TORFI-488307 format. One record per residue (C-alpha): x, y, z. Coordinates in steps of 0.02 Angstrom, whole numbers, plus 32768, in hexadecimal, padded with zeros to 4 digits. Layout:
XYZ/...
***
This chain:
7D1281648A10/7D67814A8AAF/7D3981D18B3D/7D00823E8AC9/7D76822D8A52/7D8982188993/7E3481CC8939/7E3A823888A2/7EB782138814/7F2D829087FB/7F1C827B873B/7E7382B18747/7EAF834B879B/7F2F83668712/7EBD83538686/7E1883B386BF/7E158424863E/7E5D83B685B5/7DAC835F85DD/7D5E840585EE/7D2383D586A1/7D02847686E3/7D3C847E87B2/7C6C846087F1/7C6983CE8764/7CFE838587BE/7CB483968869/7C0B83558820/7C7A82AE87E7/7CC282AA8891/7C18828F88DF/7BEF82178859/7C8C81BF8884/7C6581C88934/7BA9818D8942/7BF280ED88DA/7C5580BB8951/7BCD80AA89C4/7B5E801789F5/7AC7804D899D/7A4F8006892C/7A348010887F/799D80698897/79FF80E088EB/7A7E80E6887F/7A12812587D6/79AD81AC8855/7A4A81F78887/7A7082A58834/7B3782828821/7B2F81F887CD/7AA682248754/7B0982C68733/7BB98242871E/7B2F81DD86AB/7AD682858643/7B7F82B68623/7BD0821085E9/7C4A81FB866A/7C0F816786B6/7B9580D68690/7B3D804286B1/7B9D7F9086CA/7B097F0F8703/7AC57F63879A/7B6E7FC987D0/7B9A8074878C/7C478060871D/7CA6810A8704/7D1C80BA866D/7CDD813F85F0/7D3F81C18665/7DD28146867D/7DCD812685C3/7DC881DB859A/7E6081F7862F/7EC6815C85BB/7EAB81B18519/7EE6826E8554/7F9981F38591/7F90817984E8/7F85822D8489/8024829984E9/807B81D484E0/806981E1841A/80A582928435/814582838482/817481DC8405/816182608376/81CB82D183C0/824C822F83E2/8239820A8327/824882C482FB/82F782C0834C/833E8248830D/82F3825A8250/8381826781C6/832482DC8178/83C5830B8101/83EA824380DD/835082348080/835882E0800D/840A82AD7FF2/83C081F67FAA/832F82517F53/83C282BA7F04/843982317EE2/839781C17E8F/8352825B7E1B/841A828C7DF9/83D383417E1E/83AB83B97EB2/82D9839C7E7B/828D837B7F35/821183FB7F37/81BD845B7FD9/812A840B7FD1/8188835F7FC4/81E9838A8042/815A839B80BF/811083138080/81A882BA80B1/81A98316815F/80FB82BD8161/812781F6816F/819C822381F3/811E82A8825C/806F824E822E/80B681AF8210/814681A78291/8199814D820E/825E81468215/82DF818381A1/830D80D4817D/8255809A8155/824A812180EF/82C18116808C/829A806C8067/81EA8086803E/821D80F77FD2/829F808A7F65/821A800A7F63/81A880877F0C/823780D37E8D/825B801A7E4F/81A380137E34/818F80B77DD3/813781087E5F/81D4819B7E75/816E82337E76/810482787F16/806382737EC8/808381A07EB2/80DD81737F5A/807881EA7FBA/7FD481787FBA/802680F07FCE/8089811F8067/7FCE814D8094/7F99806F8080/803E805680D4/801280B88174/7F5880888171/7F7D7FD9815C/7FED7FDD8205/80967FB481BD/81237FCF8219/81B47F5A81F4/82067F508154/81EE7E8C8143/812A7ED08141/81567F5780D3/81987EF88038/81197E6D804E/80A07F028041/80EA7F527FBC/80F77EAE7F41/80487E857F57/80177F357F22/807F7F2E7E8D/80797E877E50/80357EB67DA7/80B97F3D7D9B/81397EA77DB6/80EC7E527D30/80E47EC77C9E/81907F107CBF/81D37E537CA6/81627E557C00/81C97EF97BDB/826F7EC47C13/82397E397B8A/822A7EA57B02/82CD7F257B12/82537FB57B65/826A80097BF6/822D80947C85/817A80967CCF/80F4801C7C96/8068807F7C4D/7FA680817C76/7F8B80367BBD/801D7FB77BD3/7FC07F957C6D/7F217F8A7C41/7F517F1E7BAB/7FA57E957C2A/7F097E9E7C93/7EAC7E5F7BFE/7F2C7DE77BDF/7F097D8A7C73/7E627DB27CAD/7E067DA07C07/7E687D2E7BA2/7E9F7CC17C32/7F5A7CB47C16/7FD27CA87C8E/807D7CFA7CAB/80D97C727C63/806C7C787BD7/807D7D2D7B9A/813C7D2E7BBE/81417CA07B51/80F07D1F7ABC/81607DB07AED/81FD7D4B7ADD/81BC7D027A2E/81A67DC179F4/826D7DF37A20/82847D92796F/82187E037910/82687EBF78D0/81DA7EFB7959/81CE7EBB79E6/814D7F067A4F/80A57F0C7AB3/80377F197A29/809B7E6F79D9/80777E217A77/7FD67E3B7A78/7FB17E0279DE/80077D5679E6/7F9A7D477A96/7F037D687A12/7F437CDA7999/7F4A7C707A32/7E9E7C977A8B/7E507C6A79D0/7E9C7BC279DD/7E8D7BA77A95/7F347B897AD3/7F227B867B9F/7FFB7B6E7BB9/80A37B697B9E/80937ABF7B4B/80217AFA7ACC/80727B8D7A95/81047B297A6A/808C7AC579FA/803E7B5B79AF/80DA7B9A7992/81167AFA7943/80967AFF78D8/80AC7BAD789D/81527B8A785F/81137AEB77FC/809F7B5B77B5/811E7BDB777B/81457C0876D3/82227BBF768E/826E7C50761C/82C77BF57584/83947C2E7588/83D17C1D74DD/84807C1074E5/85077BE07451/84747B6B73EE/844F7B207492/83B07B1474F6/83B27B2675B4/83237B3C7615/83317B8C76B5/82B57BD57753/827A7C837779/82E27CB67800/826C7D19784D/81B47CE07869/815E7D4C7806/80C57D907892/80957E317824/80507DD677B4/7FFC7D4C77FC/7FC37DBB788C/7FA77E64781C/80207EC2787F/80647F457805/
***
């Protein structure tokens, strides 16, 4: 305050309505600001009606023995930040290549499959999350490779990505890899036994039983999967039977699994093949897991 004048930020005048300040409220704030510029005691500050009004309405606070108008400036900053985000969203919207994403989805699915609801979700990724076209495309590609290829599956993942504050492609790839690591492992088992497509809930639960309850490593599980390929009916049920046998034998690693397989080979029955009066002993080519494991 100098010669009866108080400097008032123009921003405060511009944002008066957004701050819900009536003209008289603005006057009270000016008087409170002016009082703080005067060399008065703490007791006088506490008794000043304009300062008391500012404190009561949350525009000021005590900081030690002085009055701070940090709450007022904080509200002004939040309004400015909101405007900047709105400007950024507008720019993103202008650069957003919506048709490029729709075209990619149609090509991957092999049909014009994008519904109105899915279009709204994609627009939300851009307008609400601030994602660029390329970021959305990479996100969708990572989701689709994991079988999350419909909105009700990939939308919750997008929300998690947004809440984690992920903004770069590297961060996104790392997040997705950690998020669906079990999916990758189950998919590898499925591929080994000649099955393709998304991972089902029973398959995931069975895999979690092998790892969490029976404490098998992924390498041991894959060895069991490889063994089922030599049968007529490789499947998760077959793998489960082999792993159950190994669990009962307290197999804990691949070396012990190989040892269990060799013991199984030695215990296999032999069959006699008669040819021109001579006896020839031949080993059964296919391990008869059905009989041992009780799988029909």
